[in-house]
C-alpha positions in Angstrom: -8.6 -2.9 15.8 -7.7 0.7 16.6 -7.0 3.7 14.4 -3.5 3.7 15.7 -2.8 0.2 14.5 -4.3 0.9 11.1 -2.5 4.2 10.7 0.8 2.5 11.5 0.1 -0.2 8.9 -0.8 2.4 6.3 2.3 4.5 6.9 4.6 1.5 6.8 2.9 0.4 3.5 3.3 3.9 2.1 7.0 3.8 2.9 7.5 0.4 1.3 5.6 1.4 -1.8 7.6 4.6 -2.2 10.8 2.6 -1.8 9.7 0.0 -4.3 8.6 2.7 -6.7 12.0 4.4 -6.6 13.9 1.1 -6.8 11.8 -0.1 -9.7 12.8 2.9 -11.7 16.4 1.8 -11.4 15.8 -1.7 -12.7 17.2 -2.8 -16.1 13.8 -3.4 -17.7 11.7 -0.5 -16.5 8.9 -1.3 -19.0 8.5 -4.7 -17.3 8.0 -2.9 -14.0 5.4 -0.4 -15.3 2.4 -1.9 -13.6 4.3 -2.3 -10.4 5.4 1.3 -10.5 1.9 2.5 -11.2 0.4 0.5 -8.4 3.2 1.5 -6.0 2.3 5.2 -6.6 -1.5 4.6 -6.3 -1.0 2.5 -3.2 1.3 5.0 -1.5 -1.2 7.8 -2.2 -4.2 5.9 -0.8 -2.3 4.7 2.3 -1.3 8.3 3.0 -4.8 9.5 2.5 -6.3 6.7 4.7 -3.9 7.5 7.5 -4.8 11.1 7.3 -8.5 10.4 7.3 -8.1 8.3 10.5 -6.0 11.0 12.1 -8.7 13.5 11.3 -11.4 11.2 12.6 -13.2 11.5 9.2 -16.7 10.1 9.1 -15.6 8.4 5.9 -12.5 6.7 7.4 -14.0 3.2 7.3 -15.0 3.6 3.6 -11.6 5.0 2.7 -9.9 2.1 4.5 -12.1 -0.3 2.4 -10.8 1.3 -0.8 -7.3 1.2 0.6 -7.6 -2.5 1.3 -8.6 -3.2 -2.3 -5.7 -1.1 -3.7 -3.1 -2.6 -1.3 -4.2 -6.1 -2.2 -3.8 -5.3 -5.9 -0.4 -3.7 -5.4 0.8 -6.6 -3.2 -0.3 -9.1 -5.8 1.6 -7.3 -8.5 4.8 -6.8 -6.4 4.7 -10.5 -5.5 5.2 -11.4 -9.2 8.7 -9.8 -9.2 11.7 -11.4 -7.5 13.4 -8.2 -6.5 13.9 -7.8 -2.7 12.1 -4.4 -2.7 9.1 -5.9 -4.5 8.9 -8.9 -2.2 9.1 -6.6 0.9 6.5 -4.3 -0.6 4.2 -7.2 -1.3 4.4 -8.3 2.3 3.7 -4.8 3.6 0.8 -4.3 1.1 -0.8 -7.6 2.0 -0.5 -6.8 5.7 -2.0 -3.3 5.2 -4.8 -4.8 3.1 -5.8 -7.1 5.9 -5.6 -4.4 8.6 -7.6 -1.9 6.5 -10.2 -4.6 5.7 -10.6 -5.3 9.4 -11.0 -1.5 10.0 -13.6 -1.2 7.2 -15.7 -4.1 8.6 
């Protein structure tokens, strides 16, 4: 596992979460999507931060990736509960990023 691979997974996950967040706000029952929206925002933020920490060769990059993996897993699990295409795509990207970040953290 290289930083480049993990950075790419984080950036792709961040993009999927931002898209899902935006799309969830347009859904009929926004209240039903509240947890998905909240986790999309948190996941996008940590993915961006994790990518930045690796790009800067932070001495804490592995620890940040470990936290990123936990948040990505939670976001992916929440998104997977919803049938919307944007949620399903986000779940897939989050679970992939969680696995890659967990490998980086190990």
